[in-house]
N, C-alpha and C positions, 0 to 999 in steps of 0.2 A: 518667802515667795519672791521678794524683791531681788534677792541675789540670784535666784533661778532665772528670772526674766533677764536680768543684766547679763548673765552667763550666756543665755540664748542669743541675745543681741550681739554680743562680742564674738562668740564662737562661729556664728553664721554670717557675721558682717552684715547684719540687717540694715544698719545705718552707719554713716561716717560723720566726722565732726562738721563737715561743711554742709550737711543736708538740712533742709527744712522738712519737717515731718507733719503730714496731715493726720490727726487723730480722729478716726471715725467714731463718733459718739452718738449712740441712739438715745441715751438717757437711762438705759438699763444698767444693772449692777456690773456686768462684765466690762462694758466700755467705760463706765465711770471709774472703776478701779484701774483699768489700763491707763487712762489719762493721768490718774493720781500717781501711779507707780512711775510713769515716765517722768513726771515732774520731780518726784522724789529722787530718782536716779540722776536726773540732770543737775539737780542742786548740789549733789555730792561729787559726782564724777561725770561731767558733761559728755554725752554720747553723740550729740548733734548740735546744729546751730540754734534752732528754735522750733516752736510748734504752732500749728493752726488747728482749731477744732472745726470739723465738718459734720453737718447733720443733714439727713434726708427725710423729708416729711412725705410719707406714702399716702396720707389721707385715707387710710383704710378703717380707722376707728373713730371717725367723727371728732368730737371735742378732745378725746384722749390724745389723738395725734397732734393737735395744735398745742395741747398742754405739754406734751413731750418736747416740742420745739421751744416753747417758752422756758422750760426747765433747763435745756441745754444752753440757751442764750444766757440765762442767769448764771449758770455754772461757769461759763466762759468769762463773764464779767467778774465773777467772784475770784477767779484764778488769774485775771488780767491777761487773758489770751484772746487773740482775734478769732472770730467765728464766722463761718459761711454756711448758709442754709439753702437747700434746693427743694422744690416741691415737684413731685412726679405724679403722673396719672396712670396708676396701675391698671385700672379697669379698661382704659383705652388700649393700653399695651396688650392686655390679655385678649381683647377682641381682635385687634389688628394682626397679632402674631399667633393667635390660637394657642396660647400658652396657659399653663396652670397659674393660679394666683401667686404661688410661691416663686415660680420661675420668673414671671413677669416682674415681681417686686425685686428679686435679687438682681436681675440684669439692669433694671432702671437704677437701682441703688449704686451698683458698681460704676455705671456710666456717669451718674451724677457726681460721685466722689472723684472720678478721674477728671471731670470738668473743673471741679473746685481746685484740685491739686494743680492743674495747669494754670488756672487763673491766678492762684496765689503763689506760684513759684515753688511748690512743694516737690520734692524728689521721691518721697516715699509716702505710702498710705498705710497706716497701721490699723488693723482690725483686731477685735478682742476674742477671736476664736481660741478656745481652750481645750484641754485634754478630753473633757466630756463631749464637747462638740465633735472632736475627732472620732470618738467611738460611735456616736450617733450617726455621723456621716457615713462611716464604713458599713454599719448595720443597714442603714437606709439604702445604700448602693447594693448590698448583698440581696436585700429584699426585692429590689427592682430588677436585679440581674446585672452582674458586672464581671469584669475580668480582673487580672492582677493590677492593671492600671488604675481601676477604680479603687482598689484596696491600698493604693498609695496614700489615700486619705487627703487631708487638707495639707497642701505644701506650705512650708514656712515662708517661702518666697514665690511670688508669681509675677512674671514680667508682662508688660503690655507692649503693643507695637509702638506706642508713643514714647517708650523709654522709662515710663513710670514703673515702680515696683510696689505691689501689695505685699506687706510684711505681716506675719502673725507671730509676735514675740511671746504669746502666752500658751502655746501648744503643749508645754510641759507642766502647766498649772491646772489643778482640778477646780471644779466649781466650789467645792467645800473650802478650798484655800482662798478663793476669791471672796466668799461670804465672810470668812474669818477676818480678812484684811479690812473689808468694809466696816465690819463691826468694831474692830480694833481702833480705827481712825474716825469713827462716827460719820461715815459718808452716807449721804441720802441718795436715792435713785428712784426712777420711775418703774412701775410694774406694768408690763404689757399684758392686758387681759387675754389677748389672742394666744399667748404662750401657754395658757392653762387649758384651752379647748383641745379635746382629743379628736376634733374633726380633721386635724392635720396629721399626716403620717408621722412626721418628725416628732410631734408632741406625744403621740401614742408610744413611740420608741422611748422617748425621754421619761415619761411618767409611768408607763406600764411595763414595758419590756426590759429596759436597761436596769432598773432597780432590782428586778428579780434575777437577772443574769449576774449582777455584781454580788447579790446575796449568795448565790451558788458558788461564785468564784471571785473573791475580793481582788485578785490580781488581774482581772480582765482588762481594765484600762491600760495597765502597763503592757500586757501581752498584745493588745491591739496596736499600741504605739510601736512596739518592736516589729510587729508584722508590717506596719506601714513603712518602717525604715527598710526592711528587707525588700519590699515591693518597689520602693523608690530606687534602690540600688539596681535591681533587676531592670526596671524601666529605663534607667540610664544606659545600661548595656544594650538594650533593644534599640534605643534612639541612636546610639553610636553605630550599630549595625545598619540601621536605616540610612544613615548618612553615607555609608560606604556603597550601598546598592542603589541609591536614589537615582543617579544619573542613568543607570541601566534600565530602570523601570519606567520612569516618566519620560514620555516622548515629546509632549508639548504641554504648555500651560498658559492660560491667560485668565482674566477676571471672571469669565463665564463658564469655562470648561477646562478639564484636565484629561489628557489622554495617556493611558498607561499600557505598557506592553503586557498583554494578558498572560502569555506563556511564561514569562520571567516571573511575574507576580505570583502566579498560582503555585509555583514550586518552592517559594520561600517558606521558612519556618512560620508557623501560624502567628506567633507574637509579632514578628517583623512585618508580615503581610498586613495584619490588622492595624499596626501602627502607621504604616505607609498610607493605607486607606483613610485612616482617621486624620492624618496630617493633610492629605490631599483634599478631603471634604472640609476640614477646618479652614484651609486657605480659600475655599470658595465661599465661606461664610456659614457653613453648617455647624451649628453649636453642638458641643459635646453632650449637652443634655438630651439632644434628639437621637443619640446613637447608643445602642446597647449591643449585647452579644447577638441577639436575634438578627439585627440589621447586618452585622458583619458575616454571620453565617449565611444569610440570604445572598449577600454579595459573592461569597465564595461559591455557592451553588450556581449563581448566574455566570460566573467565570468558567465553570466547568461544563456548562451547557452549550447548546448550539448557538452560533452567532445570530444577531438580529433581535434578541430578546431584551426587554428593558425591565427595570425595577424602580418603582417610586419609593423615595426615602422620606422620612419625616422632615418637616420644615420646608417642603416645596422643592426638594432636590430629586435628581433622577440619575440612574446608571443604565448604560446600555452597552452591549457587546457587539463588536464587528468581528471580522475574520481573525484578527490577531490582537485586538485591543479592547480595553475596558474604558468607556468614556463616562466621566462623572461631570454633571452639569447642574446649573441652577435651573429651576423651573421644570415643567413637564418637557418630555423629550422633543415634542413638536416645536416648542418655542426655542429650545436649544439648537435644533437643526437649522432653524431660520438664522439664528445668530452665527452659527458656524458657516453657513453658506455666505453670509455677508462678510464676516471678518477673516475667515480662512485660518489656515494653520501653517506652521513652518515646515519646510521639507529638509530633513537632515541630509548631508552629503558626506559619505554614503549613508543610506538607511531606508527605513520603511515606516510609513505612517498611515493612519486611517483618516479619511475626510468624508464625513457623512457615510455613504454606503460605497465609497470608492476606496481603493487601496493604491497608494502612490509609493513607488520605490525608485531610488536613485543609486547609481554607482559611477565610479570614475574609471576611465579607460585611458590607455596610452595609445596615441594616434599611430605610432609605429607598429603596433600589434593589431591594428584594426583593418579590416577589408571594407573601406567606405563604400565602394561601388556596389558590392553585394548587399550591404546593409540598406542603402537607399532604394535599391531595386526590390527588395523582399520585405521590408519592415511593414508592420501594420500601422495604422494611423494613431494608435494609442502609445507608440514609443517614439521618442525623438532624441537626437543628439544635439548638444550645444557646446560651443567653445568655452571651456571653463575659465579661461583667462580674460574673457570679455564679459564675465558675469560679476556682479557685486553682491555677494551673499549678505544676509540669508535669503534663500528662496522661500516663497510662499505660494500656496495654492488656495484659490478662493472662487466664489461665484462671480459672474459678470455684474458690473454696476453700470448705471446710466452714465454716458459720457466717456467710458473707457476708450482709449486710443492705442494703436500700435502701428509699427511699420511692417506691413506684410512682406513675407519672403519674396525677393525679386523686385521690390519697389524701394523708392528713396524717400517718400513722404509719409507722414502719419495719416492714418485714416481712422474714423470712428468705427468701432467694432460693430455697432448696429448697422451701419451702412455696408460694411464688409459682408455681414451675414446676409443682408438683403441681396447684394450683388451675387453672392454664392447660391441664392435661392434656397437658403437653409430652412428646413421644415421647423414647425413650431416645437415638435417633440425634441429635435436635436438642439434647438435653441435653449430649451430648458435644461439640457444636460451639459451645456458649454461650461468648461472650467478655465480659469485664468491662472497661468503660472507666471510669476514675476519675481524680479530681484528688487533691490532697494531703489532702483532708478526707473525701471520701465517694464512693460509687459513683454515676456519672452515667447509665450505660446498661448494661442487660443485653441485649447485642446477640445476635440481631436482634429481640428481643421487646418491650422496653419501656424508655423512658427514665425518669429520676427526675423527681419533681416539682420538685426544688430548682433545677434549671437550665433549666427549660422556657422557651420564648419567651413573653414577656408583652407587653402593650400598650406598656409603657415601655422595652422592649428596644431598644437602639440598635446594638449590635455583636453579630454572630452568628458562631459557629464551626461550620462544617459538617464532619462526620466521616463518611467512608464506609468500609465494610469489604467487601472483595472476595476471594472464594476464587479463587486462581490457577487458570486452566483446566487441566484434566488432572491436578490434584492433589487428591485427597480430603482433607478435614481429618482 
């Protein structure tokens, strides 16, 4: 078993000589054996710099949880290794995030281990997931409803935004091998009473379903491992394809919302479309545990339906369609719309984007090919021309804010937009529809009333950018 784990570490480059590794030790047999094997390998053929033991006390089993913590502290002392412990409040997390007990505990545990790693200067976090865990996870996901991505199983390496890596060096080792090793070297460990209860789905799979499946087919664990490998290779190809089409699909993105080009997205192959949606939602903070096949099918139906419809997603997220886009956002759509009205979105040049219930389109023109006199005589108020060489991109469109100022066309001094609207005797209804187009320096257009003097078309203008604002039919602003 030791040679198998060492081979996994080296073949996948899970650690390097200069790394400090955090060993996640719960006190159970799996993590105790992992820590012992790492030390054994390190003493013969060093694979990293050194180790730290990390333990998370979930406080779910009363005195048992505290006894687990004391056991791990004593084990670290016995092995002469530094140890760090964190306590988490699973019940509070479950209430505040409306999560299952298992999900809340897992997320808190991963966050706590990451905090320990950062504080202790660890580069890798090793967990003791093994081959039987891999099978249980895949069956669990099948039972819940999953696609090929879920059948990738537990990845041997998982990277975090912080640069930390979670590594699983024991995925090719069975539970039987782990118990044999513990017996051979006389290791002691803690038994988690909650692992026996069949109240939890995973325990029912472990104690009732999996033994029967293995009895029917002893090669089942190996076959699941092979299946996971096939799915991971396919997943990599899908992610590569996503990277190629991403710029054509995603029109704009910030912390609260992502806007995607609906027509381009809907015709992509299903695996690529689902992965792009998953990535976009993950970037907004929607955890993968909240998303399954049904959610992605519902999103596809939403994209194929008429504009103006919305869909609430698990975890407090929302999707909505406009005339040409799919908008993914945090929170219910009403709160998202308020955020969009405040923050605005970037206007591509050339290109088309949705902003709330408006459609904004831009294109570039050559002055020598334009009839300026006819344009200014006949244009509607929702279309304007600007001198492209007097603009500092990127352009943005947003709602009006208190204190906004601009230099109205034909004037030389800035004026507060509020006073400008009053002087124009603008109705309350039109005030609510006012949009602001700006570059990085100043406001260019109080749409649809007046452009700014600073970027107007002049005799020396050579390049023009045309911007049009259109209210999507059937949707009041």
